[in-house]
BAPA-428028 format. One line per field, with one value per residue (C-alpha): x, y, z; residue in one letter. Coordinates in steps of 0.1 Angstrom, whole numbers. Example, Ala and Ser with C-alpha at 12.3 -4.5 7.8 and 13.67 -1.06 7.14 Angstrom:
REM residues 2
X 123/137
Y -45/-11
Z 78/71
code A/S
//
This chain:
REM residues 702
X -182/-167/-148/-114/-128/-165/-167/-162/-195/-212/-200/-223/-249/-223/-228/-262/-246/-242/-279/-290/-268/-282/-318/-310/-295/-327/-347/-324/-339/-374/-387/-399/-412/-410/-417/-382/-367/-394/-380/-345/-358/-377/-345/-324/-347/-324/-293/-311/-320/-284/-272/-297/-284/-248/-258/-274/-243/-221/-241/-239/-201/-198/-220/-199/-167/-177/-190/-157/-136/-156/-153/-116/-112/-134/-114/-141/-129/-143/-140/-146/-146/-149/-119/-99/-108/-95/-62/-71/-49/-52/-38/-23/-15/9/10/38/35/65/54/77/61/73/108/97/121/113/136/144/147/124/87/94/123/103/74/96/111/78/62/92/90/53/55/84/63/33/23/36/1/-5/1/13/21/39/48/52/30/31/14/8/13/46/51/66/39/4/-11/-1/27/37/74/77/114/106/79/102/130/106/96/132/141/114/126/111/99/94/59/25/7/-24/-41/-72/-50/-30/-61/-75/-43/-40/-77/-72/-42/-62/-91/-66/-55/-91/-105/-108/-79/-65/-50/-24/-17/13/11/18/-19/-10/-44/-36/-29/-65/-82/-75/-107/-101/-112/-134/-105/-124/-154/-129/-113/-147/-156/-123/-128/-163/-150/-122/-148/-144/-111/-104/-83/-57/-42/-10/-1/36/34/49/33/54/49/65/78/95/93/98/63/75/103/100/127/131/135/114/136/172/200/238/252/220/220/184/167/151/121/115/82/89/59/59/33/29/6/8/5/38/68/100/134/152/181/177/209/213/237/243/265/279/288/271/264/240/219/190/176/138/119/82/60/33/22/21/42/73/92/130/148/182/203/222/257/259/248/268/251/236/218/227/216/209/191/177/185/165/177/171/137/115/104/137/122/111/142/159/144/161/159/175/181/185/203/203/228/199/164/160/131/121/108/92/96/72/85/122/135/168/159/165/133/115/95/75/102/127/107/101/138/147/122/134/172/177/215/246/251/216/211/182/172/162/182/158/166/150/135/120/85/100/125/99/89/125/132/133/105/107/140/123/105/82/76/65/50/53/37/36/10/9/21/28/4/34/46/10/6/40/31/-3/14/40/13/-7/24/28/45/37/27/24/9/12/-10/3/0/-19/-31/-60/-78/-93/-59/-46/-77/-73/-40/-60/-35/-62/-100/-104/-109/-94/-120/-106/-83/-100/-84/-92/-102/-85/-61/-81/-65/-80/-68/-68/-95/-107/-84/-91/-88/-79/-52/-17/-4/-25/-42/-15/-12/-35/-10/20/12/-17/-32/-1/-9/-25/-39/-43/-51/-61/-76/-113/-112/-141/-134/-136/-151/-118/-109/-104/-102/-75/-75/-102/-99/-118/-147/-149/-131/-109/-72/-54/-69/-56/-65/-57/-47/-40/-11/0/-13/-17/-19/-33/-29/-52/-24/10/42/48/47/25/-3/2/28/26/62/74/55/62/31/47/78/59/33/59/81/52/36/69/82/51/50/87/83/56/79/107/109/99/125/113/87/68/78/55/43/56/81/80/111/119/151/170/186/217/201/212/200/185/202/182/195/204/226/201/192/155/135/122/103/108/77/78/109/101/113/89/103/76/98/103/99/132/137/168/184/181/209/211/237/249/281/301/292/264/245/216/183/155/147/121/108/84/47/36/8/34/46/12/9/-27/-34/-65/-86/-100/-135/-127/-112/-143/-164/-144/-147/-183/-192/-155/-140/-112/-89/-62/-29/0/34/51/38/67/49/14/0/-12/-23/-48/-59/-66/-97/-112/-92/-99/-93/-92/-112/-96/-71/-97/-120/-93/-85/-123/-125/-96/-113/-145/-126/-110/-143/-160/-134/-135/-173/-173/-148/-169/-201/-183/-169/-203/-220/-195/-201/-239/-236/-216/-240/-270/-253/-246/-282/-298
Y 338/305/293/275/256/254/226/252/269/241/262/291/284/294/330/330/322/359/365/334/344/379/366/341/369/389/359/355/384/389/425/434/470/484/520/530/524/540/575/563/543/573/594/568/559/577/559/526/531/540/508/487/501/494/458/454/470/445/416/429/433/397/384/404/391/354/361/377/350/322/339/343/306/295/318/333/343/370/369/394/432/435/412/434/465/447/439/404/379/348/314/287/250/234/196/182/147/127/93/70/80/116/104/106/126/161/183/204/175/150/160/161/186/207/208/217/247/259/257/274/304/308/307/332/356/356/390/396/392/358/327/294/258/234/197/166/135/99/76/105/143/152/187/201/227/223/254/282/306/341/330/322/313/285/272/272/256/228/223/223/196/172/139/118/84/50/48/49/83/88/120/120/117/147/168/159/169/201/210/203/226/254/248/253/285/298/281/292/299/275/241/237/202/195/160/139/128/91/73/48/76/88/54/47/44/13/31/59/83/105/108/119/144/159/162/179/204/212/218/240/263/246/261/262/234/240/210/215/187/179/146/138/115/83/61/29/15/-17/-28/-59/-71/-99/-123/-160/-182/-220/-238/-216/-226/-225/-238/-236/-249/-245/-226/-214/-202/-167/-163/-126/-113/-83/-61/-40/-11/8/37/32/-6/-13/-33/-25/-39/-40/-57/-74/-76/-97/-84/-106/-99/-68/-83/-88/-125/-127/-107/-113/-93/-94/-78/-81/-74/-57/-49/-77/-98/-119/-143/-144/-172/-168/-191/-178/-190/-216/-199/-196/-195/-161/-133/-121/-89/-87/-66/-67/-37/-28/-6/31/44/74/62/53/47/12/2/-15/-44/-53/-86/-104/-142/-160/-194/-215/-242/-266/-261/-276/-300/-323/-359/-371/-409/-430/-464/-465/-500/-517/-527/-506/-489/-507/-477/-448/-423/-442/-436/-400/-394/-411/-390/-357/-365/-396/-397/-375/-380/-366/-329/-320/-286/-302/-312/-334/-342/-373/-368/-393/-383/-378/-353/-331/-313/-300/-292/-257/-263/-227/-236/-260/-250/-280/-309/-344/-367/-403/-432/-417/-435/-411/-375/-361/-332/-308/-319/-317/-282/-272/-285/-267/-234/-240/-244/-214/-192/-202/-236/-266/-300/-332/-362/-399/-416/-445/-481/-490/-473/-458/-433/-414/-408/-394/-373/-357/-343/-316/-313/-313/-310/-342/-374/-409/-436/-470/-489/-505/-535/-544/-581/-605/-595/-565/-532/-497/-472/-435/-417/-381/-352/-315/-302/-266/-274/-273/-298/-327/-316/-333/-365/-386/-381/-388/-423/-419/-452/-471/-465/-496/-495/-525/-507/-471/-451/-441/-403/-380/-346/-316/-282/-268/-298/-296/-330/-330/-367/-394/-432/-448/-455/-419/-421/-392/-400/-366/-336/-301/-277/-240/-233/-197/-187/-223/-255/-291/-321/-355/-387/-417/-442/-444/-443/-481/-507/-530/-504/-495/-492/-454/-449/-468/-447/-414/-397/-401/-382/-356/-350/-347/-323/-302/-298/-289/-268/-247/-238/-230/-209/-189/-182/-169/-133/-125/-116/-80/-56/-27/8/26/-6/-15/-44/-70/-92/-121/-106/-111/-87/-85/-59/-26/-3/-2/18/29/27/65/57/73/55/47/41/6/-10/-43/-64/-99/-111/-91/-57/-34/-8/17/42/23/53/46/18/-4/-28/-20/-31/-42/-26/-53/-49/-67/-44/-40/-69/-71/-71/-66/-51/-25/-18/5/-7/-20/6/33/17/22/47/55/92/106/131/165/151/122/146/167/136/127/162/173/208/217/245/228/246/230/245/233/226/245/278/300/308/307/337/320/352/359/323/321/343/364/375/364/381/364/381/361/389/417/396/387/424/431/403/419/453/438/421/454/472/444/444/483/483/455/474/506/488/473/507/524/496/500/538/534/509/533/562/540/530/566/578/550
Z 18/28/58/62/92/88/114/141/132/153/183/172/199/225/214/233/266/278/270/289/319/318/319/347/368/366/379/409/429/443/445/481/488/523/534/545/511/489/493/482/453/440/441/424/394/369/383/380/344/336/354/334/302/312/320/286/269/289/276/240/243/255/226/201/218/214/178/168/184/168/134/138/145/116/93/69/34/11/-27/-54/-53/-16/-11/-35/-14/17/0/-9/-29/-50/-44/-66/-61/-86/-90/-113/-126/-115/-128/-149/-182/-177/-187/-223/-243/-257/-278/-247/-222/-205/-199/-162/-165/-190/-165/-136/-155/-167/-132/-115/-140/-135/-97/-96/-118/-94/-78/-42/-27/-44/-23/-38/-31/-54/-53/-74/-75/-85/-61/-37/-37/-21/-7/25/30/42/26/1/11/1/1/-36/-32/-8/-31/-62/-41/-31/-67/-80/-54/-67/-81/-108/-97/-113/-100/-116/-115/-94/-107/-84/-53/-65/-72/-38/-20/-39/-32/5/6/-10/15/43/26/25/-6/-42/-65/-91/-93/-121/-131/-154/-168/-199/-198/-195/-197/-170/-144/-149/-147/-110/-90/-68/-36/-51/-57/-81/-57/-30/-54/-63/-26/-18/-47/-34/1/-13/-30/-65/-76/-113/-128/-155/-172/-191/-216/-214/-233/-267/-292/-287/-317/-305/-272/-261/-224/-203/-192/-169/-160/-150/-135/-138/-115/-92/-63/-74/-53/-53/-86/-106/-139/-141/-172/-174/-196/-204/-218/-241/-249/-280/-282/-315/-321/-358/-357/-375/-364/-347/-336/-303/-286/-252/-233/-201/-173/-143/-113/-131/-164/-197/-203/-233/-257/-282/-310/-316/-345/-341/-371/-350/-315/-289/-266/-274/-251/-249/-230/-214/-193/-162/-152/-124/-92/-60/-26/-18/-37/-72/-90/-127/-153/-188/-210/-241/-269/-264/-275/-268/-233/-215/-180/-189/-209/-179/-159/-126/-108/-79/-78/-45/-43/-12/-4/2/15/50/55/84/80/112/108/129/119/113/106/101/66/35/25/53/66/53/62/41/9/17/24/-9/-29/-15/-18/-40/-37/-35/-72/-80/-75/-52/-38/-5/26/45/82/98/133/157/170/205/191/176/208/213/176/162/137/123/107/83/50/54/78/65/91/78/96/131/152/181/187/222/230/231/197/182/196/182/147/147/156/129/102/115/112/75/75/53/69/48/66/56/82/103/91/123/154/172/149/178/193/160/154/189/178/158/130/104/105/84/105/100/107/99/75/46/29/-7/-8/-32/-59/-70/-61/-63/-88/-85/-104/-105/-98/-92/-128/-119/-94/-110/-84/-96/-129/-151/-130/-153/-181/-158/-146/-122/-134/-123/-86/-71/-36/-13/20/28/56/53/57/66/51/75/69/57/35/-3/-20/-47/-57/-54/-58/-86/-63/-52/-18/-8/-14/-10/9/14/42/47/84/92/69/62/46/55/32/42/22/27/25/42/22/26/-1/19/16/-21/-48/-46/-33/-63/-90/-107/-91/-56/-66/-86/-58/-31/-50/-63/-29/-12/-41/-46/-9/-8/-40/-22/7/-16/-26/-62/-87/-86/-72/-86/-78/-53/-35/0/0/28/32/55/67/99/124/102/80/95/67/32/4/-27/-62/-60/-29/-5/27/29/60/69/98/115/120/135/117/85/73/54/30/20/0/-33/-57/-75/-100/-96/-70/-34/-12/24/46/70/90/63/35/9/-6/-31/-12/-38/-72/-82/-117/-135/-134/-168/-170/-174/-207/-224/-253/-247/-237/-220/-239/-227/-231/-208/-182/-182/-177/-147/-132/-138/-126/-124/-145/-165/-190/-211/-222/-243/-226/-254/-239/-226/-193/-179/-162/-130/-113/-141/-143/-106/-110/-83/-53/-17/16/50/78/106/115/116/136/160/165/169/196/214/213/226/254/264/263/283/310/313/314/340/362/358/369/399/410/406/426/455/455/455/483/504/497/506/538/547/540/560
code M/N/F/A/H/P/E/L/L/W/L/A/P/L/V/A/L/P/V/I/I/H/L/L/N/R/L/R/Y/R/R/V/R/W/A/A/I/E/F/L/L/T/S/E/Q/K/A/M/R/R/A/R/L/R/Q/I/L/L/M/L/L/R/V/L/L/L/T/A/A/L/G/A/L/A/Q/P/M/L/T/G/G/L/A/A/L/L/G/G/S/T/Q/V/A/V/A/L/D/A/S/A/S/M/A/A/R/R/P/T/G/S/A/F/E/V/G/K/R/L/A/A/Q/A/I/A/A/L/P/R/A/T/T/A/I/A/G/S/Y/A/G/E/F/R/C/A/F/A/Q/P/L/Q/D/K/R/A/V/V/S/E/L/E/G/A/R/Q/T/A/C/R/G/N/V/P/A/A/I/R/A/A/A/E/A/L/R/R/G/G/G/G/G/V/I/W/L/L/S/D/L/Q/A/S/D/W/R/L/D/D/Q/G/E/W/Q/Q/A/L/Q/A/L/T/E/A/G/K/P/R/L/I/V/T/D/L/G/E/E/V/Q/A/N/F/S/V/A/G/L/A/Q/G/P/A/V/P/V/E/G/D/A/P/T/L/T/A/T/I/N/F/A/S/A/A/G/G/G/G/V/T/T/V/A/L/F/F/D/G/R/R/V/D/S/R/T/I/E/P/S/G/P/G/K/R/Q/V/V/F/R/L/P/P/L/T/K/G/T/H/A/G/R/L/E/L/S/A/D/A/L/P/A/D/N/T/Y/H/F/V/V/R/A/A/E/R/I/P/L/A/V/V/D/G/G/P/S/G/Q/V/L/G/G/A/G/D/F/V/M/L/A/L/A/P/S/P/Q/V/R/S/P/Y/A/P/R/R/L/R/P/E/E/L/A/A/A/R/V/E/E/F/A/A/I/I/V/A/G/V/E/R/L/A/P/E/A/A/K/K/L/S/A/Y/V/E/A/G/G/L/L/V/V/F/P/P/P/R/G/D/A/A/T/W/N/D/S/G/L/V/S/A/R/L/S/Q/I/T/T/V/S/G/E/K/R/L/K/L/G/Q/V/A/P/N/N/P/L/V/A/T/L/P/A/E/G/L/D/S/V/L/I/G/K/L/W/A/I/Q/P/G/P/A/S/E/I/L/V/H/T/E/D/G/K/P/F/L/L/R/E/Q/K/G/K/G/R/A/Y/L/F/A/T/T/A/Q/V/D/F/S/N/L/P/L/T/P/P/F/L/L/L/L/H/R/V/V/G/S/H/V/A/E/L/L/E/P/L/S/H/L/A/G/A/P/V/K/L/R/A/G/E/A/V/A/G/V/I/A/P/D/N/R/R/V/A/F/E/R/R/A/G/E/I/V/V/A/A/T/Q/A/A/G/V/Y/H/A/E/P/A/G/G/K/A/P/L/F/A/V/N/V/P/P/E/E/S/E/L/E/R/V/T/P/E/R/I/R/E/L/L/P/A/V/S/V/D/F/T/D/G/S/A/A/R/L/D/L/A/T/S/A/G/S/E/R/A/A/L/S/F/P/L/A/L/A/A/L/G/F/L/I/G/E/V/A/L/A/L/S/I/T/A/R/A/R/T/A/A/K/T/L/E/A/E/T
//
């Protein structure tokens, strides 16, 4: 016997309460004998014995009442022959694989459609007394019911309404959910898993999923597991493994390149051929044919048409093959008019290129004739406190000797929230005053001047940092330094570039969600020739560009994963590729879309109409050709009875496969509790009536 709610058995000590109360009531009275009552007591001994028996019977009825009520709540279940005599039934939980790989073609349709028909036929043929539950799974088990039902039509209808997803399958999560449903139904029975046995769906164990599944199976009375193989032996498959865009931050007028990585998987090890077609803004713009001689990855480069401002949707389409779910790769390209930056200039002058801010402005936007993705805006230090800093993708502070406390506090909050701050220190000033601003943990101490004609060169760079790793080959030795600030790195400082004598030249610090960079020299030619060398332009563009690229949404997302977007209040709704509205949440300037089961382009629904919002694609694991073996499944599920069937079977007899019947005792126990309650009330009333009659008799005789 097992229980649907074994946790309620902790209330079992409450059954002893009537016995305890009975014993306490006997201790409440002190026996005192006196002559006038002895005669009456002798005559009433038989009546007293009967009253004592009635009290004991009342106590037993109360104990039985509590026992039956507790048993009805815990819902005990019987199995085997006794359950059959009580009219018991079996229960079945069906879990249909709805992952992307189930789109593989079979002679009679996709594996998903074949599994749906097979499961619906088997459920409809179940005996009347058998209960069932059915649902589909990919990342999670989806079913409208909490436990098995006797209404087979409702179960079949739920199954027929299941949709295939573009997500990766999570088999242990499906087994756990099905086992929990059977436990709520009383335990035991059978779990029927219909899957293509994609190996990647069985490898998930990031959070101990298999241990949780085994625990759920144990709590459900270890139901049998039947695994039906719906997969076909796919010999070869092409898929898009990734897509890169260059430049990473395109602006209006750019014609970016797209580099697609095409993966070819082959079970036999031979070659294949496919055509990759590029569609952009609804029209076909290019195509390539690749013919790999064996398994592996190949790269194909496309060039997009010149971009207009806004978002653009595109897709790559591969030639048809046996696994169609991954033959289309969707993406969304975003082009801004220009990326807004702020340059806080601490020393503007009337001369051309006379101050640090002049060189920074020139590096970010050389001239109207030279295309630049940035639109820098020059600010005076006193304007910073009133500026809307959240509008800028980055803020460069150049040669500012002193920041007002309000401005320094505003900049610190900007970086903490995810902004980028680049600091070129002032050409003079009080180091203590600057350090008090708290923009970085590193400290300026004093300005060092190189004596004579000798100037310092830059030396070691962080070899693993892409911002500076290539600088030695890009003119780093051309930088000559005459004056620089001595910097004491802070606990959060990472030194990216040193001078040739080992002094810090460029530091980076992570502050909250954002970053801050600090140079040891200002951007003026009387300190160094840095503003006139290629490393200045390269460093500034890489620092700003890498941060802006991190803020941009990727070209695409993976199905099944929540998508977070920096979207404004203009987004009134989100439309999935199948034209269904999907739910989303607003969180601090972001929208979060959790329901991304369908592949394709999701559209925003503002007041002015639909616009591309983001793209979702099949996870690369679903494109693998590896299949899990029965031996591996038994290793994953030790001490669990696992049977395997072929998807070509016309119909599976689930009633026979479910094993022994089970019968719930909750209803009989509830009826017994009601009977005990009625008996207890009747006996209590009888005892009260007899006590009143005896009291009147005693009063009359005395």
